[in-house]
C-alpha positions as CSV (number, residue, x, y, z in Angstrom):
1,M,-66.3,-33.2,-44.9
2,D,-63.7,-35.6,-43.7
3,L,-64.6,-39.3,-43.6
4,L,-62.9,-42.5,-42.4
5,Y,-63.8,-45.9,-43.9
6,Q,-63.8,-48.7,-41.4
7,E,-63.8,-52.4,-42.4
8,R,-66.2,-54.6,-40.5
9,P,-64.4,-56.9,-38.0
10,S,-64.1,-60.5,-39.2
11,G,-67.0,-62.6,-38.1
12,E,-69.5,-59.7,-38.3
13,K,-71.9,-59.9,-41.2
14,P,-70.0,-62.1,-43.7
15,G,-69.5,-60.3,-46.9
16,G,-70.9,-57.1,-45.4
17,A,-69.3,-53.8,-46.4
18,G,-67.6,-51.5,-44.0
19,E,-68.9,-48.2,-43.0
20,F,-68.0,-44.5,-43.3
21,V,-67.6,-42.5,-40.1
22,V,-67.8,-38.7,-40.2
23,L,-64.7,-37.2,-38.6
24,E,-65.5,-33.6,-39.1
25,V,-67.6,-31.2,-41.2
26,N,-65.6,-28.3,-42.5
27,T,-67.5,-25.0,-42.6
28,L,-64.7,-23.2,-44.4
29,P,-62.8,-24.4,-47.4
30,G,-59.3,-25.8,-46.9
31,M,-56.2,-23.7,-47.3
32,T,-53.6,-26.3,-48.0
33,A,-51.5,-26.7,-51.2
34,L,-54.0,-29.4,-52.3
35,S,-57.2,-27.4,-51.5
36,L,-59.5,-26.1,-54.2
37,L,-59.9,-22.5,-52.9
38,P,-56.3,-21.4,-53.5
39,E,-56.4,-23.1,-56.9
40,I,-59.6,-21.3,-57.8
41,A,-58.2,-18.0,-56.6
42,R,-55.1,-18.6,-58.8
43,G,-57.4,-19.1,-61.8
44,A,-58.9,-15.7,-61.0
45,G,-55.5,-14.0,-60.8
46,L,-55.1,-14.0,-57.0
47,D,-51.9,-15.3,-55.5
48,F,-52.1,-17.0,-52.1
49,K,-51.1,-13.9,-50.1
50,S,-53.7,-11.8,-51.8
51,L,-56.4,-14.4,-51.1
52,V,-55.5,-14.5,-47.4
53,E,-55.5,-10.7,-47.3
54,R,-59.0,-10.5,-48.8
55,I,-60.3,-13.1,-46.4
56,L,-58.8,-11.2,-43.4
57,Y,-60.1,-7.9,-44.8
58,G,-63.6,-9.3,-45.1
59,A,-63.4,-10.6,-41.5
60,R,-62.3,-7.2,-40.2
61,L,-65.2,-5.5,-42.0
62,K,-67.7,-8.0,-40.5
63,I,-66.3,-7.4,-37.0
64,A,-66.4,-3.6,-37.5
65,L,-70.0,-3.7,-38.7
66,R,-71.0,-5.9,-35.7
67,S,-69.2,-3.5,-33.4
68,R,-70.9,-0.5,-35.0
69,Q,-74.3,-2.2,-34.8
70,D,-73.7,-3.0,-31.1
71,E,-72.7,0.6,-30.5
72,L,-75.9,1.9,-32.2
73,T,-78.1,-0.6,-30.3
74,G,-76.6,0.6,-27.0
75,C,-77.2,4.3,-28.0
76,N,-80.8,3.5,-28.9
77,N,-81.4,1.7,-25.6
78,L,-79.9,4.6,-23.7
79,L,-82.2,7.1,-25.6
80,K,-85.3,5.0,-24.9
81,R,-84.5,4.9,-21.2
82,K,-84.0,8.7,-21.2
83,E,-87.4,9.1,-22.9
84,Q,-89.1,6.9,-20.4
85,G,-87.8,9.0,-17.5
86,P,-86.6,7.9,-14.1
87,S,-87.8,4.5,-12.9
């Protein structure tokens, strides 16, 4: 999660603290030199290239499984319509 701290304008609530504003919520871990995921992967013996390859491989598998599921669903629907006969 990325936050921004904003001071309160002068004259508004004397002595009052500023506020944090949410800029974005990250659903995936960062992949910069300062991010924890590459550091954790290095600790497990994976260099950056291998980490990225594993992530991409996992994404391809997920897409292939979805595609296959859609294919099977389409076949099942076709069979059901055939069994029901002409409309």
